[in-house]
C-alpha positions as CSV (number, residue, x, y, z in Angstrom):
1,M,-23.1,67.4,-74.0
2,I,-20.2,69.2,-72.1
3,E,-18.5,69.6,-75.5
4,N,-21.7,71.2,-76.9
5,T,-21.5,73.5,-73.7
6,A,-17.9,74.5,-74.5
7,K,-18.8,75.5,-78.0
8,Q,-21.9,77.4,-76.9
9,F,-19.9,79.3,-74.3
10,E,-17.3,80.3,-77.0
11,T,-20.2,81.4,-79.4
12,V,-21.8,83.6,-76.6
13,I,-18.4,84.9,-75.5
14,N,-17.5,86.0,-79.1
15,Q,-20.8,88.0,-79.0
16,C,-19.7,89.6,-75.7
17,R,-16.2,90.3,-77.0
18,N,-17.5,92.0,-80.2
19,V,-19.5,94.4,-78.1
20,F,-16.5,95.0,-75.7
21,E,-14.3,95.5,-78.7
22,S,-16.7,98.0,-80.3
23,K,-17.1,99.9,-76.9
24,L,-13.3,100.1,-76.7
25,K,-13.3,101.8,-80.1
26,D,-16.1,104.3,-78.8
27,Y,-14.8,105.0,-75.4
28,G,-11.3,103.6,-75.1
29,V,-10.4,102.2,-71.7
30,S,-12.3,104.9,-69.9
31,W,-13.5,102.1,-67.6
32,R,-9.9,102.0,-65.9
33,I,-11.0,104.8,-63.3
34,F,-13.9,102.7,-62.1
35,R,-13.5,101.3,-58.5
36,T,-14.7,97.6,-58.2
37,S,-17.4,98.9,-56.0
38,S,-18.8,101.1,-58.9
39,L,-18.5,98.1,-61.3
40,T,-20.5,96.0,-58.8
41,D,-23.1,98.6,-59.0
42,Q,-23.2,98.8,-62.7
43,I,-23.6,95.0,-62.7
44,Y,-26.5,95.4,-60.2
45,I,-28.3,98.0,-62.3
46,K,-28.3,95.6,-65.3
47,A,-29.3,92.5,-63.1
48,N,-32.1,94.4,-61.6
49,R,-33.3,95.8,-64.8
50,I,-33.5,92.1,-66.1
51,R,-35.4,91.1,-63.0
52,S,-37.8,94.1,-63.3
53,I,-38.5,93.3,-67.2
54,Q,-39.1,89.6,-66.1
55,K,-41.5,90.3,-63.4
56,K,-43.5,93.1,-65.2
57,G,-43.4,91.1,-68.5
58,A,-42.7,94.3,-70.5
59,Q,-40.0,97.0,-71.0
60,K,-40.2,100.7,-72.1
61,I,-36.5,101.1,-73.4
62,D,-35.6,99.2,-76.7
63,E,-32.5,97.3,-75.2
64,G,-33.8,93.9,-74.2
65,I,-32.3,91.5,-71.6
66,V,-29.9,89.8,-74.0
67,S,-28.0,93.0,-74.2
68,E,-28.2,93.5,-70.4
69,F,-26.6,89.9,-69.8
70,I,-23.9,90.8,-72.4
71,G,-23.3,93.9,-70.3
72,I,-23.0,91.8,-67.2
73,V,-20.5,89.6,-68.7
74,N,-18.4,92.7,-69.8
75,Y,-18.5,94.5,-66.7
76,A,-17.7,91.3,-64.5
77,T,-14.8,90.8,-66.7
78,I,-13.8,94.5,-66.2
79,A,-14.3,94.1,-62.5
80,L,-11.9,91.2,-62.4
81,I,-9.3,93.3,-64.3
82,Q,-9.8,96.2,-61.9
83,H,-9.7,93.8,-58.8
84,D,-6.3,92.5,-59.9
85,L,-4.8,95.8,-61.3
86,G,-6.7,98.3,-59.2
87,E,-8.3,101.4,-60.6
88,A,-6.3,104.2,-62.4
89,D,-6.6,107.8,-62.1
90,D,-6.5,108.0,-66.0
91,P,-7.0,105.4,-68.8
92,D,-3.6,103.9,-68.7
93,M,-3.5,100.9,-71.1
94,S,-3.9,100.3,-74.8
95,D,-7.0,98.6,-76.4
96,E,-4.8,95.8,-77.3
97,K,-3.7,95.2,-73.7
98,A,-7.3,95.5,-72.6
99,L,-8.6,93.0,-75.2
100,K,-5.5,90.6,-74.1
101,L,-6.7,90.8,-70.5
102,Y,-10.4,90.3,-71.5
103,D,-9.6,87.0,-73.2
104,E,-7.3,86.0,-70.4
105,Y,-10.2,86.4,-67.6
106,L,-12.8,84.8,-69.9
107,H,-10.5,81.9,-70.6
108,K,-10.3,81.4,-66.7
109,A,-14.0,81.7,-66.5
110,K,-14.6,79.1,-69.2
111,D,-12.2,76.8,-67.4
112,L,-13.9,77.2,-64.2
113,M,-17.4,76.6,-65.8
114,L,-16.1,73.4,-67.4
115,N,-14.9,72.0,-64.2
116,K,-18.1,73.1,-62.2
117,N,-20.2,72.0,-65.1
118,H,-18.7,68.4,-64.9
119,D,-19.4,68.3,-61.1
120,Y,-22.9,69.6,-61.3
121,D,-23.7,67.7,-64.5
122,E,-25.1,70.6,-66.6
123,A,-27.9,71.3,-63.9
124,W,-28.1,75.0,-65.4
125,R,-29.7,73.5,-68.4
126,N,-32.9,72.8,-66.4
127,M,-32.9,76.2,-64.6
128,R,-35.2,79.1,-65.4
129,I,-33.5,82.3,-66.8
130,S,-35.3,84.1,-64.0
131,S,-33.5,81.8,-61.6
132,L,-30.1,82.7,-63.2
133,T,-30.9,86.3,-62.7
134,D,-31.8,85.9,-59.1
135,I,-28.4,83.9,-58.6
136,I,-26.5,86.9,-60.1
137,L,-28.3,89.3,-57.9
138,V,-27.6,87.3,-54.9
139,K,-23.8,87.1,-56.0
140,L,-23.9,91.0,-56.2
141,L,-25.3,91.2,-52.8
142,R,-22.4,88.9,-51.6
143,I,-20.0,91.0,-53.3
144,K,-21.4,94.3,-51.7
145,Q,-21.0,92.7,-48.3
146,I,-17.6,91.6,-48.9
147,E,-16.7,95.1,-50.1
148,N,-18.2,96.6,-47.1
149,N,-16.0,94.1,-45.0
150,E,-13.0,95.6,-46.8
151,G,-12.5,92.3,-48.8
152,K,-12.2,90.2,-45.9
153,T,-14.1,86.9,-45.5
154,L,-14.2,84.1,-42.9
155,V,-15.2,81.0,-44.8
156,S,-16.6,82.3,-48.1
157,E,-15.1,82.7,-51.6
158,G,-13.7,86.2,-52.3
159,L,-14.7,88.7,-54.8
160,D,-13.1,87.1,-57.8
161,A,-14.9,83.9,-57.3
162,N,-18.3,85.8,-57.3
163,Y,-17.5,87.7,-60.4
164,Y,-16.5,84.6,-62.2
165,D,-19.7,82.9,-61.2
166,I,-21.6,86.0,-62.4
167,I,-20.0,85.8,-65.8
168,N,-20.8,82.1,-66.0
169,Y,-24.4,82.5,-65.0
170,A,-24.9,85.4,-67.4
171,V,-23.4,83.2,-70.1
172,F,-25.7,80.4,-69.4
173,A,-28.6,82.8,-69.9
174,L,-27.2,84.1,-73.0
175,I,-27.1,80.5,-74.2
176,K,-30.7,79.8,-73.2
177,L,-31.9,83.0,-74.7
178,T,-30.0,83.0,-78.1
179,L,-28.9,79.5,-78.8
180,E,-31.6,77.1,-77.3
181,K,-34.9,78.2,-79.0
182,D,-37.1,76.0,-76.8
183,S,-35.9,77.2,-73.4
184,R,-38.0,80.4,-73.1
């Protein structure tokens, strides 16, 4: 089953990458000026909208929750890039470099997912999408607290670990929404 998860992860990540690449063509690397705290808020907006749609059972804007989970994957990946490079005053890298970094961080996310998935024995497959949404929101609240503590933690994982977890939980939700028909 883990081999299937790896393939499904790749399928979903390719969908996310296609959106990321298209947005690069539209906007370039304008996101380079974001501070990580702004990216945290962008991800929060998307996760909160998903939860709102789930609770209300309806939406008024055409974009559904699949596109919001894709946005979460992409913004969390950008947050990891910004966390390591720091924000820039101007867009300061080529689209090619941005795609290379995107691929590197998602490769790390996949490796982490495979290791955790081994230990947790694919428990996510029995989870509800609403639970995955809630976990993402909790991770975001943790990130906000760590940011408020100037990046310092006493015993907890840091910002990057939380962003990686957010990517993986969003990918799990996308697998359930787009690749597993009977999980809704």
